[in-house]
Structures are given as C-alpha cells and as structure tokens.
C-alpha positions in Angstrom: 71.2 82.2 141.9 74.6 82.5 140.3 73.0 83.0 136.9 70.8 85.7 138.3 73.8 87.5 139.8 75.7 87.2 136.6 72.9 88.6 134.6 72.6 91.6 137.0 76.3 92.4 136.7 76.1 92.2 132.9 73.1 94.5 132.9 74.9 97.0 135.1 77.9 96.9 132.9 75.9 97.6 129.8 74.1 100.5 131.7 77.4 102.0 132.6 78.7 101.7 129.0 75.6 103.4 127.7 75.3 106.2 130.3 79.0 107.1 130.3 80.4 105.4 133.4 80.4 106.4 137.0 80.2 110.0 136.2 76.8 109.6 134.7 75.7 107.5 137.6 76.9 110.0 140.1 75.0 112.7 138.2 71.8 110.6 138.3 72.3 110.0 142.1 72.9 113.8 142.6 69.7 114.7 140.8 67.6 112.1 142.7 68.6 113.3 146.2 67.5 116.9 146.6 68.0 116.9 150.4 71.6 115.9 150.2 72.2 118.4 147.5 70.7 121.2 149.7 72.9 120.2 152.6 76.0 120.1 150.4 75.3 123.6 149.2 75.1 124.9 152.8 78.7 123.8 153.5 81.6 126.3 153.6 83.0 127.2 150.2 86.3 125.4 151.1 84.4 122.1 151.3 82.3 122.7 148.2 85.4 122.2 146.0 84.8 118.5 146.2 81.4 118.9 144.6 81.3 117.0 141.3 80.7 119.3 138.4 78.0 117.9 136.2 79.5 119.8 133.2 82.9 118.1 133.4 83.0 114.6 132.2 85.8 112.4 133.5 87.0 109.5 131.5 87.0 106.1 133.0 83.7 104.5 132.3 83.4 100.8 133.3 87.0 100.4 134.5 86.6 103.3 137.0 83.3 101.9 138.3 84.6 98.3 138.8 88.1 99.1 140.1 87.6 102.6 141.6 90.4 104.3 139.7 90.8 104.8 136.1 94.2 104.1 134.6 96.0 107.2 133.7 96.3 107.7 130.0 99.6 108.8 128.7 99.2 112.0 127.0 100.8 112.1 123.5 103.1 115.0 123.3 103.6 116.4 119.8 106.5 118.7 119.4 105.8 121.1 116.7 108.9 122.7 115.2 108.6 126.4 115.4 108.0 128.0 112.0 110.9 129.9 110.8 110.3 133.4 109.7 110.9 133.7 106.0 112.8 136.8 105.3 112.7 138.0 101.7 116.3 138.4 100.4 117.3 142.0 99.6 117.0 142.9 96.0 120.2 142.1 94.1 121.3 145.0 92.0 122.9 143.8 88.8 126.2 145.3 88.1 126.4 147.1 84.9 128.8 145.7 82.4 131.9 147.8 82.3 132.4 150.0 79.3 135.5 148.8 77.5 137.1 151.4 75.3 139.3 149.7 72.7 142.1 151.6 71.1 142.3 149.3 68.2 142.3 151.1 64.9 138.9 150.9 63.2 139.5 149.8 59.7 136.6 151.0 57.5 134.8 148.4 55.5 135.7 149.0 51.8 135.3 146.9 48.7 138.1 144.8 47.5 139.8 146.6 44.6 143.0 144.6 44.2 143.4 140.8 43.9 146.9 139.3 44.5 147.2 135.9 42.9 149.7 133.5 44.6 150.6 130.3 42.6 153.2 127.7 43.0 154.0 124.7 45.3 153.7 124.1 49.0 156.1 127.0 49.8 153.9 129.3 47.8 151.0 128.2 50.0 152.8 129.2 53.1 153.9 132.5 51.4 150.2 133.3 50.7 149.4 132.8 54.4 152.2 135.3 55.2 150.8 137.8 52.7 147.4 137.6 54.4 149.1 138.8 57.6 151.3 141.4 55.9 148.4 143.0 54.0 145.9 142.9 56.9 146.0 146.7 57.1 144.8 146.9 53.5 141.1 145.8 53.4 141.0 146.7 49.7 143.5 144.0 48.9 142.7 140.3 48.8 145.1 137.4 48.5 143.9 134.7 46.1 145.3 131.3 47.1 145.9 129.2 44.0 149.0 127.2 45.0 149.1 123.5 44.3 151.2 121.4 46.7 153.5 118.7 45.1 153.4 120.5 41.8 156.1 121.9 39.7 157.1 122.9 36.1 158.6 119.5 35.3 155.6 117.1 35.7 153.1 118.7 33.4 151.2 115.4 33.4 150.5 116.0 37.1 149.7 119.7 36.9 150.2 121.9 33.9 151.0 125.4 35.3 151.2 127.3 31.9 147.8 126.0 31.0 146.4 126.7 34.6 147.8 130.2 34.6 146.1 131.1 31.3 142.8 129.8 32.6 143.0 131.7 35.8 143.9 135.0 34.1 141.1 134.7 31.6 138.5 134.0 34.3 136.0 136.3 35.8 138.2 137.5 38.7 140.3 140.4 37.8 143.9 139.9 39.0 146.0 142.9 39.9 149.3 141.3 40.8 150.7 137.8 40.3 153.1 136.1 42.7 154.9 132.9 41.8 157.1 130.6 44.0 158.0 127.2 42.6 160.9 124.8 42.1 160.7 122.6 45.2 159.6 119.5 43.2 161.5 120.2 40.0 164.7 118.2 40.8 163.6 115.2 38.7 163.9 114.0 35.1 161.8 115.8 32.4 160.1 113.7 29.8 159.9 114.9 26.2 157.9 112.3 24.2 159.8 109.0 24.7 163.0 110.8 25.7 163.8 111.4 29.4 166.2 114.2 30.2 168.2 114.2 33.4 167.9 117.2 35.7 170.0 120.2 34.8 171.1 118.7 31.5 171.4 121.1 28.6 168.1 120.0 27.0 166.4 119.8 30.4 167.4 123.5 31.1 166.1 124.5 27.7 162.7 122.9 28.2 162.5 124.2 31.7 163.3 127.7 30.5 160.5 127.5 27.9 158.0 126.7 30.6 159.1 129.7 32.6 158.7 131.9 29.5 155.2 130.6 29.0 154.1 131.7 32.4 155.8 135.1 32.2 154.4 135.8 28.8 150.8 135.0 30.0 151.1 137.8 32.5 152.9 140.2 30.2 150.3 139.7 27.4 147.5 140.8 29.8 149.6 143.6 31.3 149.5 142.1 34.8 152.6 142.6 37.0 154.4 139.4 37.9 156.6 138.9 41.0 158.6 135.7 40.8 160.0 134.7 44.2 163.2 132.7 44.2 163.5 129.4 46.1 165.0 129.8 49.6 168.0 127.7 50.8 167.2 124.3 52.4 169.0 122.1 54.8 170.1 119.6 52.1 173.3 121.1 50.6 172.7 119.4 47.2 169.2 120.8 46.9 170.4 124.2 47.8 173.0 124.1 45.1 170.4 123.1 42.5 168.1 125.9 43.7 170.8 128.4 42.9 170.7 127.3 39.3 166.9 127.5 39.3 166.9 131.0 40.7 169.3 132.2 38.0 166.9 130.9 35.4 163.9 132.6 37.1 165.7 135.9 37.3 166.8 135.9 33.7 163.6 134.9 32.1 161.2 136.9 34.3 163.1 140.2 34.0 163.3 139.7 30.3 159.5 139.4 30.1 159.1 142.6 32.2 158.4 141.0 35.6 160.2 141.4 38.9 162.3 138.9 40.7 162.5 138.7 44.5 165.5 136.9 46.2 164.8 135.3 49.5 168.2 133.7 49.9 169.8 136.4 52.1 166.9 136.3 54.7 167.4 132.6 55.5 171.2 132.1 55.8 173.7 132.9 58.5 176.7 135.2 58.2 178.6 132.5 56.3 175.9 132.1 53.7 174.8 128.8 55.0 171.3 127.5 55.8 170.0 128.3 59.2 166.7 127.3 60.8 166.6 130.3 63.1 167.1 134.0 62.6 165.5 137.4 63.2 161.8 137.8 62.3 160.2 140.9 60.8 160.4 142.6 64.2 164.1 141.7 64.7 163.6 139.1 67.4 165.4 135.8 67.0 163.0 132.9 66.3 162.6 129.7 64.4 162.0 130.3 60.7 162.0 126.8 59.3 160.3 123.5 60.2 162.0 120.3 61.2 162.1 119.0 57.7 164.5 121.8 56.8 162.4 122.9 53.8 159.1 124.6 54.8 158.5 127.8 56.7 157.1 128.3 60.1 154.5 131.0 60.6 157.3 133.5 61.5 159.3 132.3 58.5 156.3 132.7 56.1 155.7 136.2 57.5 159.3 137.1 56.9 159.3 135.8 53.3 156.1 137.7 52.7 157.8 140.9 53.9 160.1 140.8 50.8 157.1 140.5 48.5 154.8 142.9 50.4 157.0 145.9 49.6 156.7 145.3 45.9 153.0 144.6 46.0 152.3 147.9 47.8 154.4 149.8 45.2 152.5 148.3 42.3 149.1 149.0 43.9 150.0 152.6 44.7 151.3 153.1 41.1 148.2 151.6 39.5 145.7 154.2 38.1 142.8 154.9 40.3 139.4 153.8 39.0 137.3 155.7 41.5 137.2 159.0 39.6 134.2 161.2 40.1 132.6 163.1 37.2 132.5 166.9 38.0 129.6 168.8 36.4 130.7 171.4 33.9 129.4 174.9 34.0 128.2 176.8 30.9 130.7 179.2 29.4 130.5 181.8 26.7 131.2 179.3 24.0 128.2 177.3 25.1 125.7 179.8 23.6 123.5 182.5 25.0 121.8 182.0 28.3 118.1 181.3 28.6 115.9 184.3 29.5 114.4 182.5 32.5 117.5 180.8 33.9 119.1 181.6 37.2 122.3 182.7 35.6 120.4 185.3 33.5 118.7 186.7 36.6 122.0 187.1 38.5 123.6 188.9 35.5 120.7 191.4 35.4 121.1 192.0 39.2 124.8 192.8 39.1 124.7 194.6 35.7 124.9 198.0 37.3 127.5 197.3 40.0 131.1 198.4 39.5 133.8 195.8 38.8 136.1 195.3 41.7 139.7 194.7 40.8 142.2 192.7 42.9 145.7 193.9 43.9 148.6 192.2 42.3 149.4 190.3 45.5 145.9 188.7 45.5 145.7 187.9 41.8 145.7 184.2 40.7 149.1 182.6 40.5 150.1 179.2 39.0 149.9 176.2 41.2 153.5 175.3 40.6 156.6 177.0 39.2 158.9 175.8 36.5 160.1 172.3 36.8 163.9 171.9 37.4 165.3 168.4 36.7 167.7 167.2 39.5 169.6 164.9 37.1 170.6 165.1 33.4 171.5 168.0 31.3 169.6 171.3 31.3 168.6 173.3 28.2 170.7 176.3 27.4 167.9 178.7 28.2 167.6 177.4 31.8 169.9 177.7 34.8 170.5 175.0 37.4 169.3 175.5 40.9 172.8 175.1 42.4 176.0 175.0 40.3 178.3 173.9 43.2 178.4 173.7 47.0 181.0 176.5 47.1 178.8 178.9 45.2 175.9 178.0 47.5 177.9 178.8 50.6 179.1 182.1 49.1 182.5 183.8 49.7 184.2 185.6 52.5 184.5 184.8 56.2 181.0 183.3 56.4 181.8 180.8 53.6 185.1 179.8 55.4 183.1 179.3 58.7 180.5 177.2 56.9 183.2 175.1 55.3 184.9 174.6 58.6 181.7 173.5 60.3 179.9 171.4 57.6 182.8 170.4 55.4 185.5 169.5 58.0 183.2 168.9 61.0 185.1 171.3 63.3 182.9 173.0 66.0 183.1 176.8 66.2 184.8 178.5 69.0 182.5 179.1 72.0 181.5 182.6 72.6 181.6 183.8 76.2 178.1 183.8 77.7 176.7 181.5 75.1 175.3 178.0 75.8 178.2 176.2 74.3 180.7 178.0 76.5 181.9 175.4 79.1 185.0 177.3 80.3 185.4 177.7 84.0 185.0 181.4 84.9 188.3 183.0 86.1 
C-alpha cells in the first residue's frame, strides 16, 4: 500500500515537472470544466480579476504545488552607469609663431681674401683667439692659427721656428700678414754643439738675435708684412726683467728687416709700471686680464692684446692693392681704323651726318677732376705759391682782423650787442 502511494506521488511530481507546475494543472482543469467556466464569466467584472490568465505563466512548479506558495526569488538589480555624453573638444587654433625682426647687421657672405698668420707660443695662441673676435666684422679676413705651445727660439730641437716659418710661407695658402708672439719659454740655456750658453750671456744674445733675423728675413724675402708682438709683463719680477731685454731685441731686429713691432707692456701695468692682473678692457670697463698663473691672458686680456695688433692689420689690408679689378671694354676710336659698312656705329654716323653740331657753354664744358696739388709740408717750387703764408695774412688787416685775433687768438668773447642772443644784461 505504501509503495503504491509512493509511486503515485512520484508520478504526480514527474507530471508536474513536465507540464510546468500548478499553473499548467490549473489550465487543464479550467479547460475540462466548461460549466464552471461559464459561471465564472457571468460574475461581475470586479470578481473576474481573480480569473487565472492562461497566457501568463507563474513560476513555482513543484514547490508551489506541494507547499502552496512559491518562494520569492530575489530579483538581481543591475545598476548600469549612465553613459556620459562625449562632447568633442573645440578645435584648437594654433598660434602663429611671432615674427621676430632682428636688427643685427647682416654681414654678406664673401670669399676670404686675406689670411693673417699667427705663430709663437701659448700666448700667441690666446692672441689668435682675440684676433678672431676683433676681426669678426671682416668676413674677408681669416686668422690662421699656427702657434705651438711650449715652443720658443732657444730649443730648436723641440721646434725649429725658422724652418717651420719657411715651410708655412712656401705652402699653398697665401699669407697676407704675419703676427709673431714668442719668448715665454726662452729663459733657458742655449746649446751650440757641445757648448751650452747661459741665458742672456753675450754669445747667447748673439745666437738668439740670429734666429730672430732668420724669421724676419723669411717674411721680408716674400714681401709679406710682419708684426712682431712684444712679450707682456708677468707676475714674476725676474721674468719681467728678462722680457724687457727680449723686447729690445725684437724691436731692433724686426724694424731693421722692415717689419713692425707692437709693444703690449703699457696695456698690462698699473700707473707705477708694475704688473697688474686687472685693468680696463677694450670698452674701458675694469675686469680681470690675466689668469691665476700670472702669465696667460683671460678672454678679455686676449681681446685687449689683439686690439693693439688689430689696428695695424687693418691698415695693412687697406693699403694692399686690390685684386678684384674689372676689365672695361674699350671702344673703337679713330686710330683703330675705318668703321665697317654694316656696323651699328656706321649707321648712326649716317643718321646724324646732316644735323648741326651743338656747342656747350663755357660753364658746361668739361673740367679736370682735380686742381693742382699743393703740398702741405716741404718746400714749394719757385713757380708756385703756398695756400696760406701766415695766419695773420689769412685773417687780413683792419678792425676785422683785430676782432678775429681777439676772439680766436686770445679767446676773449666779443661784446654782446643789445637785442642779440648773447645779450644777458638786465633791461633798465
């Protein structure tokens, strides 16, 4: 009996699972009872709200059939973040680059026509840097750096300057001006064969003088101007005293060979002619001119030393003959022979053959480009007269001459004239 009941329950449960639960059973019962369905439809509309809707399926199934009430399922709430409205950014207008107007002088690009050779020791190397700055406004001038630090005229076994100068001047590069600054490393014995001569001894000075002459003659032979720069004072008093002797040799031998000597001594001493590390630069502002070793230049000191040499270099370059001459075409003249019958000149002559010749007035006639040359110094030939014989004759004679002598000769202002601008008297 119990097994039979259990089998019925299991069959009912399977039927409910297959048919969809109590809702499907109720629908089947509603369809099998037409009389009850007819009575239900005759009820008032308010009571028909409890009529089960066959279209709506309620969830529950077996649990609702067995226990009468289906467990409420918790609805899963999904919060969806509201979509943000994407607003396109406004178009960014690029700012135009500002137009910068530079007032720097535009130096035209020209070919280098002059090469300035700078040779010597470490001081000459600094001098060359200063010349680069000083000649920056001359694009046609190039400074050739050929200085050799730790070199001198004494140790020819280390660097033979007379031989090196001859090789440089005979090279492919054309040198316009030579600049020499040396002597910093020459306070040492000079070797002649097996004999060693002490610095500044008579034989030492003679050999040193010969080496200066060899360099100066190398420039003079090739007609290249040479500027020999004297050694500046240094912090060591003994070194400075020896440099005075060196500078005298440089001046004597270079000027004898036709070169020019530049003295830097006065630009690097104080009012008492003593070494000073500071002083005015090329613009007149006080600054440091020498490094801490008391020998070498700072950038401002090198620029100041170059200022002494820059003046001579510009004079030499300006006085040099110009090579950029332009050939002017010549026109045929009467001596060149008769004109060709079909030439343009012949046709023009035929057109103007019958026209009268127009003469110019004496005021419009051609005059010489310059008058007679009157020398300002020296003696004049007997046939010529000087421009001014004396100041007295130039001022003339009479009251006007006395007035001019009073004003320009003695410096006495003239008496004010009433009503004139220089009359400062109080009106009475």
